[in-house]
C-alpha positions as CSV (number, residue, x, y, z in Angstrom):
1,X,2.5,-7.6,78.7
2,X,2.7,-4.0,76.2
3,X,1.1,-3.5,72.7
4,X,4.3,-4.4,70.9
5,X,5.1,-7.2,72.8
6,X,1.3,-8.6,71.8
7,X,1.6,-7.5,67.7
8,X,5.2,-9.5,67.7
9,X,3.8,-12.7,69.6
10,X,1.3,-12.7,66.8
11,X,3.1,-11.9,64.2
12,X,5.6,-15.5,64.9
13,X,2.7,-17.4,65.6
14,X,1.2,-16.9,61.9
15,X,4.9,-17.2,60.6
16,X,5.3,-20.8,62.3
17,X,1.2,-21.8,61.3
18,X,2.1,-21.1,57.8
19,X,5.6,-23.0,58.3
20,X,4.0,-26.2,59.3
21,X,0.9,-25.7,56.2
22,X,3.6,-25.9,53.8
23,X,5.5,-28.8,55.1
24,X,2.3,-30.9,55.0
25,X,1.4,-29.1,51.9
26,X,4.6,-30.3,50.2
27,X,4.7,-34.4,51.9
28,X,1.2,-34.9,50.1
29,X,2.1,-33.7,46.9
30,X,5.0,-36.3,46.6
31,X,2.8,-38.8,47.8
32,X,0.3,-38.0,45.1
33,X,2.7,-38.3,42.7
34,X,4.7,-41.6,43.5
35,X,0.8,-43.2,43.7
36,X,0.6,-41.5,40.3
37,X,4.0,-43.4,39.0
38,X,3.2,-46.5,41.0
39,X,-0.6,-46.9,38.9
40,X,0.9,-45.7,36.0
41,X,3.0,-49.1,35.7
42,X,-0.6,-50.4,35.4
43,X,-2.3,-50.6,32.0
44,X,-5.0,-47.7,32.5
45,X,-8.7,-48.8,31.2
46,X,-9.9,-47.3,28.0
47,X,-13.4,-46.6,26.4
48,X,-14.0,-46.8,23.0
49,X,-18.0,-46.1,21.0
50,X,-19.3,-48.9,19.7
51,X,-20.3,-46.9,16.2
52,X,-16.9,-45.0,15.9
53,X,-13.3,-47.4,17.1
54,X,-11.2,-44.6,16.4
55,X,-12.7,-42.6,19.7
56,X,-10.5,-44.1,22.5
57,X,-10.7,-41.8,26.1
58,X,-9.9,-42.5,29.2
59,X,-12.9,-42.7,30.9
60,X,-16.4,-43.7,30.9
61,X,-19.4,-41.7,29.3
62,X,-20.8,-40.7,26.6
63,X,-19.4,-40.9,23.1
64,X,-18.3,-36.7,22.1
65,X,-19.5,-37.5,18.6
66,X,-22.7,-39.4,18.3
67,X,-23.8,-39.1,22.2
68,X,-23.8,-43.1,22.6
69,X,-22.7,-44.5,25.7
70,X,-18.7,-45.8,25.4
71,X,-17.8,-49.4,26.1
72,X,-14.7,-50.7,27.4
73,X,-11.5,-52.0,25.7
74,X,-10.9,-55.8,26.4
75,X,-7.2,-55.2,27.8
76,X,-5.9,-59.1,27.0
77,X,-2.9,-59.1,25.1
78,X,-3.0,-55.1,24.6
79,X,-0.4,-52.6,26.1
80,X,-2.0,-49.8,26.1
81,X,-0.3,-46.5,27.6
82,X,-1.9,-43.3,26.6
83,X,-1.9,-39.9,28.1
84,X,-4.1,-38.1,27.4
85,X,-4.3,-35.3,25.4
86,X,-0.7,-35.7,24.0
87,X,-0.2,-37.8,20.6
88,X,1.7,-41.0,20.9
89,X,2.3,-42.6,17.2
90,X,2.4,-45.9,18.8
91,X,-1.2,-45.6,20.0
92,X,-2.1,-45.3,16.3
93,X,-0.6,-49.1,15.4
94,X,-2.8,-50.5,18.6
95,X,-5.9,-48.8,17.5
96,X,-5.1,-49.9,13.9
97,X,-4.6,-53.5,14.9
98,X,-7.2,-53.3,16.9
99,X,-9.9,-52.2,14.1
100,X,-8.0,-55.0,11.8
101,X,-9.3,-57.6,14.7
102,X,-12.9,-56.8,14.7
103,X,-14.6,-58.1,11.7
104,X,-18.1,-55.9,11.4
105,X,-21.2,-58.3,11.5
106,X,-23.2,-55.7,9.2
107,X,-23.1,-52.1,7.8
108,X,-25.9,-50.2,9.5
109,X,-26.9,-46.3,8.3
110,X,-26.5,-43.6,11.0
111,X,-30.4,-42.3,10.1
112,X,-32.3,-46.1,10.5
113,X,-31.3,-48.7,12.0
114,X,-33.0,-50.9,9.9
115,X,-31.1,-50.0,7.2
116,X,-28.6,-52.5,7.0
117,X,-25.7,-54.4,4.6
118,X,-23.4,-57.0,4.3
119,X,-20.9,-54.4,2.8
120,X,-19.6,-50.9,3.1
121,X,-20.9,-47.8,1.4
122,X,-23.8,-45.1,1.4
123,X,-26.7,-45.6,2.9
124,X,-30.4,-43.9,0.9
125,X,-29.9,-40.8,2.0
126,X,-26.2,-40.5,1.4
127,X,-24.3,-41.7,4.2
128,X,-21.4,-43.4,5.1
129,X,-22.3,-46.6,6.6
130,X,-21.5,-47.2,9.6
131,X,-20.2,-50.9,10.8
132,X,-21.7,-53.0,13.9
133,X,-19.4,-55.3,15.0
134,X,-19.5,-58.7,17.3
135,X,-19.3,-56.8,21.2
136,X,-21.0,-53.8,19.8
137,X,-24.3,-56.2,18.6
138,X,-23.3,-58.1,21.8
139,X,-23.3,-55.1,24.1
140,X,-26.5,-53.5,22.8
141,X,-29.0,-53.4,25.8
142,X,-31.4,-56.4,24.4
143,X,-29.2,-59.3,23.8
144,X,-30.0,-62.1,25.1
145,X,-27.0,-64.8,26.3
146,X,-28.6,-68.3,27.4
147,X,-27.0,-71.5,28.8
148,X,-27.4,-74.3,25.1
149,X,-29.3,-76.7,27.7
150,X,-31.6,-74.6,28.5
151,X,-32.1,-73.5,24.9
152,X,-32.7,-77.0,24.0
153,X,-35.1,-77.3,26.6
154,X,-37.1,-74.1,25.6
155,X,-37.8,-76.2,21.7
156,X,-36.1,-73.1,19.7
157,X,-36.6,-73.4,16.0
158,X,-34.4,-71.6,13.7
159,X,-34.7,-70.4,10.1
160,X,-32.5,-68.7,7.9
161,X,-33.3,-65.6,5.7
162,X,-32.9,-66.6,1.6
163,X,-34.2,-64.6,-1.1
164,X,-36.9,-66.6,-3.3
165,X,-39.3,-65.6,-6.4
166,X,-42.1,-64.2,-4.1
167,X,-45.8,-63.9,-5.1
168,X,-49.1,-64.3,-3.2
169,X,-52.1,-66.8,-4.0
170,X,-55.6,-65.1,-3.9
171,X,-58.8,-67.1,-3.0
172,X,-62.0,-65.7,-3.3
173,X,-65.6,-66.7,-3.6
174,X,-67.6,-65.7,-6.8
175,X,-71.0,-65.2,-8.1
176,X,-71.7,-66.2,-11.2
177,X,-73.6,-63.8,-13.6
178,X,-74.9,-62.9,-16.8
179,X,-72.2,-61.3,-19.2
180,X,-74.2,-58.2,-19.5
181,X,-72.0,-57.7,-23.3
182,X,-74.4,-59.8,-24.3
183,X,-77.8,-59.7,-23.6
184,X,-80.6,-58.5,-26.0
185,X,-83.9,-57.3,-25.3
186,X,-86.5,-58.0,-28.1
187,X,-89.5,-55.9,-28.6
188,X,-91.4,-53.9,-31.1
189,X,-91.7,-50.4,-32.9
190,X,-95.4,-51.0,-33.8
191,X,-98.6,-51.4,-31.7
192,X,-100.5,-54.3,-32.3
193,X,-101.9,-57.5,-31.7
194,X,-99.6,-61.0,-31.1
195,X,-101.5,-63.6,-32.9
196,X,-98.4,-66.6,-32.8
197,X,-95.5,-67.3,-30.6
198,X,-92.5,-70.0,-31.3
199,X,-90.8,-68.9,-28.1
200,X,-93.5,-69.7,-25.6
201,X,-91.5,-70.4,-22.0
202,X,-88.9,-69.0,-20.1
203,X,-85.4,-70.7,-20.1
204,X,-85.8,-71.9,-23.9
205,X,-83.0,-71.9,-26.1
206,X,-83.1,-70.1,-29.2
207,X,-81.0,-69.2,-32.2
208,X,-79.9,-66.5,-34.1
209,X,-82.4,-65.3,-36.6
210,X,-84.9,-67.5,-35.4
211,X,-88.6,-66.9,-35.5
212,X,-89.6,-65.5,-32.1
213,X,-93.8,-64.4,-32.7
214,X,-95.8,-62.8,-35.4
215,X,-97.5,-59.7,-34.4
216,X,-100.5,-57.8,-36.4
217,X,-100.4,-54.6,-36.6
218,X,-103.1,-52.1,-38.8
219,X,-100.6,-49.3,-39.0
220,X,-97.8,-52.0,-41.0
221,X,-100.9,-53.1,-43.4
222,X,-101.6,-49.4,-43.9
223,X,-97.8,-48.6,-44.6
224,X,-97.6,-51.7,-47.3
225,X,-100.6,-50.3,-49.2
226,X,-98.9,-46.9,-49.4
227,X,-95.3,-48.3,-50.3
228,X,-97.3,-50.5,-53.9
229,X,-99.2,-47.1,-54.6
230,X,-96.4,-45.0,-54.3
231,X,-94.2,-47.4,-56.3
232,X,-97.4,-47.9,-59.3
233,X,-97.1,-44.2,-59.1
234,X,-93.7,-43.6,-59.4
235,X,-93.4,-46.2,-62.5
236,X,-96.4,-44.5,-64.4
237,X,-95.1,-40.9,-64.4
238,X,-91.3,-42.4,-64.9
239,X,-92.0,-41.1,-68.5
240,X,-92.9,-37.7,-67.7
241,X,-91.3,-34.2,-69.5
242,X,-91.8,-32.5,-66.0
243,X,-89.1,-33.1,-63.5
244,X,-90.8,-31.9,-60.3
245,X,-93.7,-34.6,-61.3
246,X,-91.0,-37.6,-61.5
247,X,-89.5,-36.2,-58.3
248,X,-92.5,-35.8,-56.1
249,X,-93.2,-39.5,-56.9
250,X,-89.7,-40.4,-55.9
251,X,-90.0,-38.8,-52.8
252,X,-93.0,-40.7,-51.8
253,X,-92.1,-43.6,-52.6
254,X,-88.6,-43.0,-50.6
255,X,-90.7,-42.1,-47.6
256,X,-92.8,-45.1,-47.2
257,X,-89.9,-46.9,-47.8
258,X,-87.8,-45.4,-44.9
259,X,-90.9,-46.0,-42.9
260,X,-90.8,-49.8,-43.4
261,X,-87.2,-49.6,-42.3
262,X,-88.3,-47.9,-39.3
263,X,-89.9,-50.2,-38.1
264,X,-87.3,-53.0,-38.7
265,X,-88.7,-54.2,-41.6
266,X,-86.4,-57.0,-43.0
267,X,-84.9,-55.8,-46.3
268,X,-85.7,-59.1,-47.6
269,X,-89.9,-58.5,-46.8
270,X,-89.8,-55.1,-48.7
271,X,-88.3,-56.8,-51.8
272,X,-91.0,-59.5,-51.4
273,X,-93.9,-56.8,-51.5
274,X,-92.4,-55.0,-54.3
275,X,-92.3,-58.0,-56.6
276,X,-95.3,-59.9,-55.3
277,X,-97.4,-56.8,-54.4
278,X,-98.9,-58.4,-51.8
279,X,-100.0,-57.4,-48.4
280,X,-98.7,-59.1,-45.5
281,X,-100.9,-58.8,-41.9
282,X,-99.1,-59.3,-39.8
283,X,-95.1,-59.0,-39.0
284,X,-92.7,-61.5,-37.7
285,X,-89.8,-61.3,-35.6
286,X,-86.4,-63.0,-35.0
287,X,-84.0,-63.8,-32.1
288,X,-81.6,-61.2,-32.4
289,X,-78.6,-63.6,-31.4
290,X,-78.3,-67.2,-30.1
291,X,-78.8,-67.6,-26.3
292,X,-81.4,-68.7,-24.0
293,X,-84.6,-66.9,-22.4
294,X,-84.3,-65.2,-19.4
295,X,-87.9,-62.9,-19.5
296,X,-90.3,-63.1,-21.2
297,X,-93.4,-60.7,-21.5
298,X,-94.8,-62.4,-24.6
299,X,-98.4,-63.9,-24.5
300,X,-100.6,-65.0,-27.8
301,X,-103.6,-62.7,-28.2
302,X,-102.1,-59.8,-26.2
303,X,-102.3,-55.9,-27.2
304,X,-99.3,-54.7,-27.2
305,X,-97.7,-51.1,-27.8
306,X,-94.3,-49.5,-29.4
307,X,-91.7,-50.0,-27.5
308,X,-92.9,-53.1,-25.0
309,X,-90.3,-55.9,-24.6
310,X,-91.4,-58.7,-25.0
311,X,-88.3,-60.9,-24.5
312,X,-84.8,-61.1,-22.8
313,X,-82.1,-62.9,-24.5
314,X,-78.4,-63.9,-22.9
315,X,-76.1,-65.4,-24.5
316,X,-74.1,-67.8,-22.5
317,X,-71.3,-69.0,-24.0
318,X,-69.3,-66.5,-21.8
319,X,-70.1,-65.9,-18.0
320,X,-69.3,-63.4,-16.0
321,X,-67.9,-63.9,-12.0
322,X,-67.6,-61.3,-9.4
323,X,-65.8,-61.7,-6.4
324,X,-64.8,-59.5,-3.4
325,X,-61.3,-59.5,-1.9
326,X,-59.6,-57.9,0.5
327,X,-57.8,-54.4,0.6
328,X,-54.2,-55.8,1.2
329,X,-54.5,-57.9,-1.6
330,X,-54.8,-55.9,-4.3
331,X,-51.4,-55.7,-4.9
332,X,-51.4,-58.4,-6.3
333,X,-53.6,-58.5,-9.0
334,X,-54.3,-56.7,-12.5
335,X,-56.1,-56.6,-15.4
336,X,-55.9,-59.7,-17.7
337,X,-54.3,-61.7,-15.4
338,X,-54.8,-65.3,-15.2
339,X,-57.6,-66.9,-12.8
340,X,-59.0,-70.3,-12.5
341,X,-62.8,-71.2,-11.1
342,X,-64.4,-74.5,-9.5
343,X,-67.5,-74.9,-8.6
344,X,-68.6,-77.4,-5.6
345,X,-70.3,-79.9,-6.9
346,X,-67.8,-81.0,-10.2
347,X,-64.9,-81.8,-8.1
348,X,-61.8,-81.9,-9.7
349,X,-62.7,-80.3,-12.5
350,X,-61.9,-76.0,-13.4
351,X,-62.3,-73.6,-15.9
352,X,-60.3,-71.2,-17.3
353,X,-60.5,-67.2,-17.5
354,X,-59.0,-63.7,-16.8
355,X,-59.7,-60.7,-14.9
356,X,-61.7,-58.5,-16.6
357,X,-62.2,-55.4,-14.5
358,X,-61.2,-54.5,-11.1
359,X,-64.2,-51.9,-9.4
360,X,-62.8,-48.6,-8.4
361,X,-64.4,-48.6,-5.3
362,X,-64.5,-50.4,-1.5
363,X,-67.6,-52.0,-0.3
364,X,-67.7,-49.4,2.9
365,X,-68.9,-52.3,5.7
366,X,-66.9,-55.7,4.6
367,X,-63.5,-52.8,3.3
368,X,-63.4,-55.6,0.6
369,X,-62.9,-54.9,-3.4
370,X,-65.0,-56.5,-6.0
371,X,-63.5,-57.6,-9.1
372,X,-65.1,-59.3,-12.6
373,X,-63.7,-62.1,-14.0
374,X,-64.5,-63.6,-17.5
375,X,-64.9,-67.5,-18.0
376,X,-65.7,-69.3,-21.4
377,X,-68.4,-71.7,-20.9
378,X,-69.4,-73.6,-24.1
379,X,-70.9,-76.5,-22.1
380,X,-73.4,-74.4,-20.0
381,X,-72.1,-75.9,-16.4
382,X,-71.1,-72.1,-15.4
383,X,-75.4,-71.4,-14.2
384,X,-75.5,-67.4,-13.4
385,X,-76.3,-67.7,-9.8
386,X,-74.4,-70.1,-8.4
387,X,-70.8,-69.6,-6.6
388,X,-67.7,-70.4,-7.5
389,X,-63.9,-70.5,-5.9
390,X,-61.2,-68.2,-7.9
391,X,-57.7,-69.1,-7.8
392,X,-55.8,-65.7,-9.0
393,X,-51.8,-66.4,-9.0
394,X,-50.5,-62.6,-7.9
395,X,-47.5,-61.0,-9.5
396,X,-44.0,-62.2,-9.4
397,X,-42.2,-60.4,-7.4
398,X,-38.1,-61.6,-8.7
399,X,-35.1,-62.1,-6.1
400,X,-37.4,-61.1,-2.9
401,X,-36.0,-61.5,0.7
402,X,-38.3,-63.5,2.7
403,X,-39.0,-64.6,6.3
404,X,-41.4,-67.5,7.6
405,X,-44.2,-65.0,9.4
406,X,-44.5,-66.7,12.3
407,X,-40.8,-65.6,13.3
408,X,-42.3,-62.0,13.3
409,X,-42.8,-60.2,16.7
410,X,-45.3,-57.7,16.2
411,X,-46.0,-54.9,19.3
412,X,-48.3,-53.1,16.5
413,X,-45.6,-49.8,16.5
414,X,-42.4,-51.9,15.3
415,X,-41.5,-55.6,14.3
416,X,-39.3,-57.4,15.3
417,X,-36.7,-60.9,14.9
418,X,-34.5,-62.5,17.2
419,X,-31.0,-63.3,14.9
420,X,-29.0,-66.1,16.9
421,X,-25.3,-65.4,16.7
422,X,-24.1,-68.8,18.2
423,X,-23.5,-69.5,21.8
424,X,-26.5,-68.7,22.8
425,X,-26.6,-65.5,22.4
426,X,-29.8,-63.4,20.6
427,X,-29.8,-60.6,19.1
428,X,-33.3,-58.7,18.9
429,X,-33.3,-56.8,15.4
430,X,-35.9,-54.2,14.4
431,X,-37.2,-54.8,10.6
432,X,-39.1,-53.6,8.0
433,X,-41.5,-56.0,6.2
434,X,-43.8,-55.8,3.3
435,X,-46.7,-58.2,1.6
436,X,-47.7,-61.8,2.6
437,X,-47.6,-64.6,0.1
438,X,-45.0,-66.6,-1.1
439,X,-45.6,-70.8,-0.6
440,X,-49.7,-71.8,1.4
441,X,-49.0,-67.4,2.1
442,X,-46.7,-68.2,5.3
443,X,-43.5,-65.7,3.9
444,X,-43.5,-61.6,4.5
445,X,-41.2,-59.8,2.5
446,X,-38.4,-57.7,4.6
447,X,-38.1,-54.3,3.0
448,X,-34.7,-53.7,5.1
449,X,-33.2,-54.8,8.7
450,X,-31.7,-58.5,7.6
451,X,-29.2,-59.9,5.6
452,X,-29.6,-62.9,3.5
453,X,-28.2,-66.1,5.1
454,X,-28.9,-64.5,9.2
455,X,-29.8,-67.2,11.5
456,X,-33.3,-66.1,13.3
457,X,-36.0,-67.7,15.6
458,X,-38.9,-69.3,14.4
459,X,-40.2,-70.7,18.0
460,X,-39.9,-69.5,21.4
461,X,-39.4,-66.2,20.1
462,X,-41.6,-64.2,23.1
463,X,-39.3,-66.1,25.8
464,X,-36.2,-64.5,24.4
465,X,-38.1,-61.3,23.9
466,X,-39.3,-61.0,27.8
467,X,-35.4,-61.9,28.5
468,X,-34.6,-59.2,26.7
469,X,-36.7,-56.8,27.4
470,X,-35.8,-58.0,31.8
471,X,-31.8,-57.5,30.7
472,X,-32.8,-53.9,28.9
473,X,-34.7,-52.6,32.4
474,X,-31.8,-54.0,34.9
475,X,-29.5,-52.8,32.4
476,X,-31.0,-49.0,32.6
477,X,-31.9,-49.3,36.4
478,X,-27.9,-50.3,37.3
479,X,-26.9,-47.3,34.6
480,X,-29.3,-44.8,36.9
481,X,-27.9,-46.1,39.9
482,X,-24.2,-45.5,38.4
483,X,-25.3,-41.9,38.0
484,X,-26.6,-41.4,41.4
485,X,-23.7,-42.9,43.1
486,X,-21.1,-41.2,41.6
487,X,-19.3,-39.2,44.2
488,X,-18.8,-35.7,44.1
489,X,-15.6,-33.6,44.2
490,X,-14.6,-32.4,47.8
491,X,-14.2,-28.9,48.9
492,X,-10.3,-30.0,49.7
493,X,-9.7,-31.9,46.1
494,X,-10.7,-28.2,44.6
495,X,-8.9,-25.8,46.8
496,X,-5.6,-28.2,46.2
497,X,-6.5,-27.8,42.8
498,X,-6.9,-23.9,42.9
499,X,-3.8,-23.3,45.4
500,X,-0.7,-24.1,42.3
501,X,-2.9,-21.0,41.1
502,X,-2.4,-18.8,43.8
503,X,0.8,-19.8,44.4
504,X,1.9,-18.2,40.7
505,X,-0.4,-15.2,41.6
506,X,1.1,-15.0,44.5
507,X,5.0,-15.5,43.1
508,X,4.0,-12.9,40.2
509,X,3.1,-10.5,42.3
510,X,6.5,-10.5,44.6
């Protein structure tokens, strides 16, 4: 065969191959179109975002707005034929009907899931609140569904989130002490010898102005004599024509009187000395206040120096009670707050007092703060050194949202409660809590995460938490398997997608 014949034969074979490929490609394209047309008769499965119902797509994945996983839209009773991305006016009507049929359970802040409200509006950060619907709450990863019979066998108990005037009773043990503002020390400003004692023992009650002792002092006797001489001299020169002599006598008398005053000689004693001219050998010391002698150094015949403490007297009409409270109880108390004290040996009797001071530091080892309370003690039954039980009714927080302490699952990083949705459905909800208090200190203030009237679980919630974590782990595992098993597009499909472009390019060149 010649070379020209071979070229003609090869060209013919190429033309026949192209015709066969085009014939099979055309038949396959027509078959795909017919299959799509038959499939279009059935309603397509749509997917929506739980945080934004207006987002509706024809394939699963993540929301293009917030990035959350899309959930399937139920097709029962709906005829949603959507050809994306074309706009269908009927679709707007259907979406509005879907939106109107769904009733929000609550509204949630987009940046803080624990900040929820029972009405639409704006969050604390000024962002629009997002509605959370029942299907969205049910579709959350940790929601648990349990048969009602099983719930009853588990012994699940419930309570309702409520509002109340919230306070806390602070109970502490206090030590009774002397009122330091009513302690008095008795001493002498002159040296001498104690000649006579009127108060002889520690613990003896005394009255204000009552004689305590008499002290002999040579300096006192000398000063009294000098005072009498200065008084006589002033009387003698009072008619002198020389003013300097009169002034000198008057100055000497005043200086001597001032010395007696500095030694705490009573004014009545100075007037007696001036009238009678009789010098007394001893100085009498009187009680500065009514109370009880709690310390005594005076002994008859003892020589004492000036400044020596002879007695210490305590006024027990009021006493102090120092109590230690924990640091987390400090927000409940304040200066001037009313308090009640009870004694173990006098059951049934209470004493009324108030907080007079809160010390501005903590005990480093016990981590407690010390408060000082003041109590009236007219019958002297509150004796320093005794222990008393102190009751403080904390400040009241009006209309606070509270739940029982036992309803909270504390993990250290977050606090979770289970909200009962009915039909055996339980939704785990993270909350933010405040301080503890209420009757018997069994309640906790809820700052955010719950609404008044919601029904929560108070027992067996740990089993619900285990089931919730198990279901959440299974759901994540299934999602990972679905992502791994997602088929990749074959090379033939990629070639079919590229053929229209090749054809259009070829027709353009011709």
